[in-house]
GUTORDO-296661 format. One record per residue (C-alpha): x, z, y; residue in one letter. Coordinates in steps of 0.001 Angstrom, whole numbers. Layout:
<recs>
<rec xx="X" zz="Z" yy="Y" r="A"/>
...
</recs>
This chain:
<recs>
<rec xx="-153" zz="202" yy="-123" r="M"/>
<rec xx="1453" zz="-1089" yy="3544" r="P"/>
<rec xx="2044" zz="2124" yy="5675" r="P"/>
<rec xx="-1114" zz="2717" yy="7703" r="S"/>
<rec xx="-699" zz="3863" yy="11275" r="S"/>
<rec xx="-3392" zz="5836" yy="13610" r="R"/>
<rec xx="-1958" zz="3649" yy="16579" r="R"/>
<rec xx="-2154" zz="534" yy="14425" r="A"/>
<rec xx="-5200" zz="1146" yy="12079" r="A"/>
<rec xx="-7551" zz="3337" yy="13969" r="S"/>
<rec xx="-8383" zz="4527" yy="17902" r="P"/>
<rec xx="-6244" zz="7217" yy="18820" r="A"/>
<rec xx="-7416" zz="10673" yy="18194" r="R"/>
<rec xx="-10012" zz="11503" yy="20959" r="P"/>
<rec xx="-8647" zz="13954" yy="23429" r="G"/>
<rec xx="-4543" zz="13338" yy="22731" r="R"/>
<rec xx="-2369" zz="13163" yy="25566" r="A"/>
<rec xx="-1117" zz="9777" yy="25897" r="A"/>
<rec xx="2244" zz="11305" yy="27401" r="E"/>
<rec xx="3920" zz="14639" yy="25552" r="P"/>
<rec xx="3558" zz="17943" yy="27780" r="E"/>
<rec xx="4908" zz="20986" yy="27499" r="E"/>
<rec xx="3133" zz="24532" yy="27524" r="V"/>
<rec xx="4015" zz="27453" yy="27878" r="N"/>
<rec xx="3079" zz="29518" yy="24275" r="M"/>
<rec xx="3555" zz="33380" yy="26027" r="L"/>
<rec xx="632" zz="35045" yy="27089" r="A"/>
<rec xx="271" zz="36315" yy="30516" r="P"/>
<rec xx="1892" zz="39801" yy="29365" r="D"/>
<rec xx="4800" zz="37855" yy="27631" r="G"/>
<rec xx="3805" zz="38068" yy="23927" r="R"/>
<rec xx="3629" zz="35167" yy="21613" r="P"/>
<rec xx="-229" zz="33478" yy="21898" r="R"/>
<rec xx="112" zz="33605" yy="17839" r="W"/>
<rec xx="-289" zz="36732" yy="15852" r="I"/>
<rec xx="1153" zz="36870" yy="12259" r="G"/>
<rec xx="-1227" zz="38731" yy="9947" r="L"/>
<rec xx="181" zz="40143" yy="7078" r="V"/>
<rec xx="-2864" zz="40872" yy="5191" r="G"/>
<rec xx="-3807" zz="37697" yy="5195" r="L"/>
<rec xx="-492" zz="36475" yy="3826" r="C"/>
<rec xx="-759" zz="39048" yy="1191" r="L"/>
<rec xx="-4535" zz="37418" yy="-103" r="L"/>
<rec xx="-2990" zz="34117" yy="-715" r="V"/>
<rec xx="355" zz="35320" yy="-2047" r="A"/>
<rec xx="-236" zz="34936" yy="-5546" r="G"/>
<rec xx="-1222" zz="31263" yy="-4744" r="L"/>
<rec xx="1664" zz="30746" yy="-3256" r="A"/>
<rec xx="3685" zz="31723" yy="-6028" r="L"/>
<rec xx="1896" zz="29228" yy="-8561" r="V"/>
<rec xx="1605" zz="26548" yy="-5905" r="A"/>
<rec xx="5458" zz="26410" yy="-5631" r="G"/>
<rec xx="6570" zz="26938" yy="-9176" r="A"/>
<rec xx="8521" zz="24564" yy="-10893" r="G"/>
<rec xx="7544" zz="21926" yy="-8445" r="W"/>
<rec xx="10794" zz="21266" yy="-6173" r="G"/>
<rec xx="13979" zz="19463" yy="-6602" r="A"/>
<rec xx="17152" zz="19050" yy="-5512" r="R"/>
<rec xx="18688" zz="15805" yy="-4386" r="V"/>
<rec xx="21578" zz="14652" yy="-6466" r="A"/>
<rec xx="25188" zz="15278" yy="-4658" r="G"/>
<rec xx="23780" zz="17423" yy="-1959" r="Q"/>
<rec xx="25286" zz="20278" yy="-1099" r="T"/>
<rec xx="24568" zz="21163" yy="2466" r="A"/>
<rec xx="22527" zz="24040" yy="3385" r="A"/>
<rec xx="18807" zz="23289" yy="3348" r="A"/>
<rec xx="16992" zz="23907" yy="7061" r="V"/>
<rec xx="13519" zz="24723" yy="7195" r="Y"/>
<rec xx="10313" zz="24745" yy="9088" r="P"/>
<rec xx="8415" zz="27603" yy="10480" r="D"/>
<rec xx="5127" zz="26938" yy="11068" r="L"/>
<rec xx="2998" zz="29245" yy="13944" r="R"/>
<rec xx="-577" zz="28951" yy="14628" r="T"/>
<rec xx="-1215" zz="29234" yy="18409" r="L"/>
<rec xx="-4654" zz="31245" yy="19138" r="G"/>
<rec xx="-7186" zz="28872" yy="19213" r="P"/>
<rec xx="-8738" zz="27595" yy="22561" r="S"/>
<rec xx="-11424" zz="25915" yy="24273" r="D"/>
<rec xx="-14166" zz="27826" yy="22323" r="L"/>
<rec xx="-17193" zz="26441" yy="22950" r="R"/>
<rec xx="-20969" zz="26291" yy="21284" r="F"/>
<rec xx="-22487" zz="22914" yy="20388" r="D"/>
<rec xx="-24958" zz="21320" yy="18087" r="T"/>
<rec xx="-24320" zz="19144" yy="15450" r="V"/>
<rec xx="-26589" zz="16932" yy="13237" r="A"/>
<rec xx="-26006" zz="17814" yy="9680" r="M"/>
<rec xx="-28118" zz="16581" yy="6594" r="A"/>
<rec xx="-30662" zz="19698" yy="6300" r="D"/>
<rec xx="-31354" zz="20168" yy="10665" r="G"/>
<rec xx="-29375" zz="20823" yy="13421" r="P"/>
<rec xx="-26615" zz="23482" yy="13038" r="H"/>
<rec xx="-24760" zz="25526" yy="15549" r="S"/>
<rec xx="-21161" zz="25174" yy="15471" r="V"/>
<rec xx="-18145" zz="26982" yy="17048" r="L"/>
<rec xx="-15696" zz="24306" yy="18593" r="R"/>
<rec xx="-12301" zz="25350" yy="18964" r="L"/>
<rec xx="-8799" zz="23344" yy="19579" r="S"/>
<rec xx="-6325" zz="24477" yy="17341" r="N"/>
<rec xx="-2405" zz="23879" yy="17799" r="T"/>
<rec xx="286" zz="24323" yy="14726" r="V"/>
<rec xx="3971" zz="24439" yy="16230" r="A"/>
<rec xx="6899" zz="24254" yy="13884" r="N"/>
<rec xx="9844" zz="26881" yy="15416" r="L"/>
<rec xx="11856" zz="26524" yy="12522" r="G"/>
<rec xx="15432" zz="24952" yy="12063" r="Q"/>
<rec xx="14479" zz="21729" yy="10523" r="G"/>
<rec xx="11572" zz="19215" yy="10480" r="P"/>
<rec xx="8202" zz="19853" yy="8636" r="L"/>
<rec xx="8404" zz="15989" yy="6770" r="E"/>
<rec xx="5716" zz="15121" yy="4420" r="L"/>
<rec xx="5728" zz="11175" yy="2545" r="V"/>
<rec xx="2964" zz="10098" yy="904" r="G"/>
<rec xx="3424" zz="7955" yy="-2645" r="E"/>
<rec xx="29" zz="6372" yy="-3811" r="L"/>
<rec xx="-728" zz="6615" yy="-7451" r="Q"/>
<rec xx="-2286" zz="4299" yy="-10596" r="P"/>
<rec xx="-5643" zz="6286" yy="-10159" r="N"/>
<rec xx="-5380" zz="5756" yy="-6578" r="Q"/>
<rec xx="-4754" zz="9078" yy="-5297" r="T"/>
<rec xx="-1743" zz="9693" yy="-2417" r="V"/>
<rec xx="711" zz="12610" yy="-3559" r="K"/>
<rec xx="2574" zz="14136" yy="-990" r="V"/>
<rec xx="6248" zz="15225" yy="-1238" r="T"/>
<rec xx="8201" zz="17330" yy="1458" r="Q"/>
<rec xx="11530" zz="16654" yy="2584" r="N"/>
<rec xx="13834" zz="19063" yy="3170" r="I"/>
<rec xx="16828" zz="18054" yy="5316" r="Y"/>
<rec xx="20276" zz="19638" yy="5830" r="G"/>
<rec xx="22226" zz="20977" yy="8928" r="A"/>
<rec xx="23938" zz="17331" yy="9099" r="D"/>
<rec xx="20408" zz="15320" yy="8793" r="G"/>
<rec xx="21148" zz="14491" yy="5420" r="R"/>
<rec xx="17987" zz="15041" yy="2545" r="L"/>
<rec xx="18916" zz="17692" yy="452" r="V"/>
<rec xx="15780" zz="18464" yy="-1802" r="A"/>
<rec xx="12253" zz="17369" yy="-2460" r="Q"/>
<rec xx="9089" zz="19528" yy="-2919" r="H"/>
<rec xx="5626" zz="18471" yy="-4160" r="L"/>
<rec xx="2857" zz="19869" yy="-2071" r="V"/>
<rec xx="-439" zz="18100" yy="-2868" r="G"/>
<rec xx="-2072" zz="15120" yy="-1533" r="Y"/>
<rec xx="-3274" zz="12857" yy="1184" r="F"/>
<rec xx="-7123" zz="12435" yy="1763" r="E"/>
<rec xx="-8396" zz="9744" yy="3660" r="Y"/>
<rec xx="-11137" zz="11072" yy="6685" r="H"/>
<rec xx="-13387" zz="8488" yy="7615" r="P"/>
<rec xx="-14452" zz="10303" yy="10489" r="E"/>
<rec xx="-11133" zz="9983" yy="12187" r="H"/>
<rec xx="-10152" zz="6942" yy="10573" r="G"/>
<rec xx="-6771" zz="7814" yy="8994" r="H"/>
<rec xx="-5015" zz="10340" yy="6577" r="W"/>
<rec xx="-4903" zz="13926" yy="6146" r="H"/>
<rec xx="-2745" zz="16172" yy="4576" r="Y"/>
<rec xx="-5192" zz="18579" yy="2227" r="R"/>
<rec xx="-5729" zz="22569" yy="2765" r="D"/>
<rec xx="-3088" zz="22337" yy="5866" r="F"/>
<rec xx="-4735" zz="24805" yy="7776" r="A"/>
<rec xx="-8345" zz="27466" yy="7499" r="W"/>
<rec xx="-10565" zz="28907" yy="10242" r="Y"/>
<rec xx="-12674" zz="32151" yy="9762" r="Q"/>
<rec xx="-14775" zz="33867" yy="11940" r="L"/>
<rec xx="-14614" zz="37848" yy="12145" r="Y"/>
<rec xx="-16606" zz="40337" yy="13901" r="T"/>
<rec xx="-13939" zz="42573" yy="16304" r="A"/>
<rec xx="-13841" zz="45792" yy="17689" r="T"/>
<rec xx="-11326" zz="47078" yy="20519" r="N"/>
<rec xx="-8864" zz="43968" yy="19723" r="G"/>
<rec xx="-8971" zz="44982" yy="16168" r="Q"/>
<rec xx="-10542" zz="42595" yy="13241" r="L"/>
<rec xx="-13292" zz="43942" yy="11358" r="G"/>
<rec xx="-15504" zz="42202" yy="8761" r="Q"/>
<rec xx="-15031" zz="38578" yy="7633" r="A"/>
<rec xx="-17904" zz="36255" yy="8025" r="L"/>
<rec xx="-17578" zz="34746" yy="4870" r="T"/>
<rec xx="-20631" zz="32186" yy="5346" r="E"/>
<rec xx="-18955" zz="31331" yy="8856" r="K"/>
<rec xx="-15970" zz="29288" yy="8554" r="K"/>
<rec xx="-14483" zz="25874" yy="9420" r="G"/>
<rec xx="-15600" zz="22526" yy="7402" r="V"/>
<rec xx="-12278" zz="20772" yy="7769" r="K"/>
<rec xx="-9082" zz="21905" yy="6185" r="T"/>
<rec xx="-6920" zz="18665" yy="6125" r="G"/>
<rec xx="-4808" zz="17437" yy="8994" r="F"/>
<rec xx="-3226" zz="14492" yy="10377" r="C"/>
<rec xx="411" zz="15818" yy="11425" r="L"/>
<rec xx="2076" zz="14352" yy="14520" r="V"/>
<rec xx="3795" zz="15552" yy="17438" r="D"/>
<rec xx="1657" zz="15755" yy="20047" r="T"/>
<rec xx="3140" zz="18199" yy="22677" r="V"/>
<rec xx="6752" zz="20133" yy="22531" r="R"/>
<rec xx="6004" zz="23803" yy="22784" r="V"/>
<rec xx="9626" zz="25303" yy="22997" r="Q"/>
<rec xx="13184" zz="23639" yy="23469" r="R"/>
<rec xx="15209" zz="24755" yy="20622" r="L"/>
<rec xx="18411" zz="23328" yy="18871" r="S"/>
<rec xx="17584" zz="19976" yy="17267" r="G"/>
<rec xx="14053" zz="19588" yy="19211" r="T"/>
<rec xx="13624" zz="15832" yy="19770" r="P"/>
<rec xx="13057" zz="14827" yy="23277" r="R"/>
<rec xx="10875" zz="12349" yy="22109" r="S"/>
<rec xx="8073" zz="12840" yy="19589" r="P"/>
<rec xx="9297" zz="11658" yy="15818" r="V"/>
<rec xx="6658" zz="11668" yy="13729" r="Y"/>
<rec xx="3452" zz="9462" yy="15512" r="T"/>
<rec xx="885" zz="7922" yy="12759" r="Q"/>
<rec xx="-1462" zz="9142" yy="10556" r="C"/>
<rec xx="-711" zz="7146" yy="7710" r="G"/>
<rec xx="644" zz="7774" yy="3848" r="I"/>
<rec xx="4241" zz="6857" yy="4693" r="S"/>
<rec xx="5165" zz="9477" yy="6873" r="R"/>
<rec xx="4011" zz="12150" yy="8534" r="Q"/>
<rec xx="5255" zz="15789" yy="9983" r="G"/>
<rec xx="5951" zz="18192" yy="13086" r="I"/>
<rec xx="9583" zz="17991" yy="14474" r="S"/>
<rec xx="11554" zz="21203" yy="15392" r="V"/>
<rec xx="10179" zz="22544" yy="18835" r="G"/>
<rec xx="6617" zz="20416" yy="18789" r="W"/>
<rec xx="3412" zz="20898" yy="18271" r="G"/>
<rec xx="179" zz="19438" yy="16318" r="D"/>
<rec xx="-3002" zz="19815" yy="18358" r="V"/>
<rec xx="-6627" zz="19074" yy="17445" r="Y"/>
<rec xx="-9071" zz="19325" yy="20108" r="Q"/>
<rec xx="-12365" zz="21018" yy="19876" r="S"/>
<rec xx="-13964" zz="17340" yy="20352" r="T"/>
<rec xx="-12872" zz="15822" yy="17261" r="L"/>
<rec xx="-15535" zz="15483" yy="14356" r="P"/>
<rec xx="-15554" zz="18702" yy="12241" r="E"/>
<rec xx="-12946" zz="20514" yy="14459" r="Q"/>
<rec xx="-15348" zz="23366" yy="14549" r="W"/>
<rec xx="-16859" zz="26873" yy="12252" r="I"/>
<rec xx="-19994" zz="25962" yy="11162" r="D"/>
<rec xx="-22901" zz="28855" yy="12308" r="L"/>
<rec xx="-25454" zz="28023" yy="10352" r="G"/>
<rec xx="-28960" zz="26146" yy="11385" r="L"/>
<rec xx="-30225" zz="26229" yy="14556" r="V"/>
<rec xx="-33049" zz="28954" yy="14962" r="V"/>
<rec xx="-35416" zz="28363" yy="18133" r="P"/>
<rec xx="-35183" zz="30640" yy="20654" r="G"/>
<rec xx="-32098" zz="32418" yy="19081" r="Q"/>
<rec xx="-28136" zz="32307" yy="20130" r="P"/>
<rec xx="-25946" zz="30574" yy="18046" r="P"/>
<rec xx="-24206" zz="34052" yy="17464" r="L"/>
<rec xx="-25471" zz="38019" yy="18371" r="P"/>
<rec xx="-23953" zz="39471" yy="21496" r="D"/>
<rec xx="-21188" zz="41261" yy="20632" r="G"/>
<rec xx="-16951" zz="40849" yy="20242" r="D"/>
<rec xx="-15769" zz="38094" yy="17508" r="Y"/>
<rec xx="-12167" zz="37020" yy="16507" r="A"/>
<rec xx="-11777" zz="33332" yy="15101" r="V"/>
<rec xx="-8679" zz="33459" yy="13137" r="V"/>
<rec xx="-6557" zz="30026" yy="12327" r="S"/>
<rec xx="-3822" zz="29913" yy="9569" r="T"/>
<rec xx="-1571" zz="26822" yy="8835" r="A"/>
<rec xx="-400" zz="26402" yy="5453" r="D"/>
<rec xx="-3065" zz="29071" yy="3732" r="P"/>
<rec xx="-1916" zz="28344" yy="229" r="F"/>
<rec xx="2019" zz="28442" yy="1021" r="H"/>
<rec xx="2399" zz="24871" yy="-475" r="K"/>
<rec xx="5057" zz="24346" yy="1790" r="L"/>
<rec xx="8709" zz="25255" yy="1945" r="W"/>
<rec xx="9205" zz="27111" yy="5152" r="E"/>
<rec xx="11651" zz="30084" yy="6527" r="S"/>
<rec xx="8885" zz="32292" yy="7028" r="N"/>
<rec xx="5489" zz="32422" yy="5673" r="T"/>
<rec xx="4434" zz="35848" yy="7479" r="G"/>
<rec xx="3547" zz="34203" yy="10604" r="N"/>
<rec xx="1273" zz="30953" yy="9988" r="N"/>
<rec xx="-1858" zz="32442" yy="11621" r="T"/>
<rec xx="-2952" zz="32891" yy="15085" r="G"/>
<rec xx="-5927" zz="34585" yy="16689" r="V"/>
<rec xx="-8218" zz="34593" yy="19507" r="T"/>
<rec xx="-10631" zz="37532" yy="20294" r="F"/>
<rec xx="-13801" zz="36558" yy="22438" r="F"/>
<rec xx="-17214" zz="37962" yy="23380" r="R"/>
<rec xx="-20920" zz="36812" yy="23003" r="V"/>
<rec xx="-23294" zz="37765" yy="25952" r="K"/>
<rec xx="-26479" zz="35824" yy="26222" r="D"/>
<rec xx="-25322" zz="32754" yy="24154" r="G"/>
<rec xx="-22028" zz="32424" yy="26056" r="R"/>
<rec xx="-18216" zz="32776" yy="25236" r="I"/>
<rec xx="-15604" zz="34755" yy="27163" r="R"/>
<rec xx="-12533" zz="35156" yy="25810" r="A"/>
<rec xx="-10896" zz="38449" yy="26086" r="L"/>
<rec xx="-7258" zz="39417" yy="26362" r="K"/>
</recs>
């Protein structure tokens, strides 16, 4: 199959900036905008062991030390209620923008290979500090997303809504979670200048040949995109999408730890917000 390109084969993602921009990843008080939730990582640690066991292979003749990506999720932003038509009727949804950054020493690079059964198996490439390929690791599959018109890496991110009290996570509202877990991985915005950060985006296409996130860059999915939401259920006339109260939306990159990283304990970002009379206000 010839390489498929988001730019060549389908329109650009709505809401993506034409030129890369640099963003501040620190909150006003100087703290990072992502929060590593060890508890959430422990919930999927068992799956991580299963997913990673026996799937990696070093490249013959290469002895250079590997440099790994380090995925960090910024707190979801641009939260807003919307109504979406679904098969059983109109649903209330919580739209959000999501950014996953790579602050490791090496790029996150995924390459696909079309299989005889028409699935696309995905391999993660691991490089050494000298830029040479040192290892490869099977990490799952690409799947075609008809609404977006390009290929997604399956199970890359996970959204969940929680109740909240005094800035702490409460109960997980398990029936209210994101419906889209696959993502096209490209360099959208430069988030931090690190050693090895390229000046221009390297990963720019959503085909099966190569996707990824460069060191110091982030991949942004805007709230305007299809399925970029948490489903809140059927619209009930006269009732707001969520009852008044405090909530948190949690976004986790690579929730099943299929990818090799330098640190898997910092993949989660959290945003706390308050609902009052059907309106959303972000909480510091």
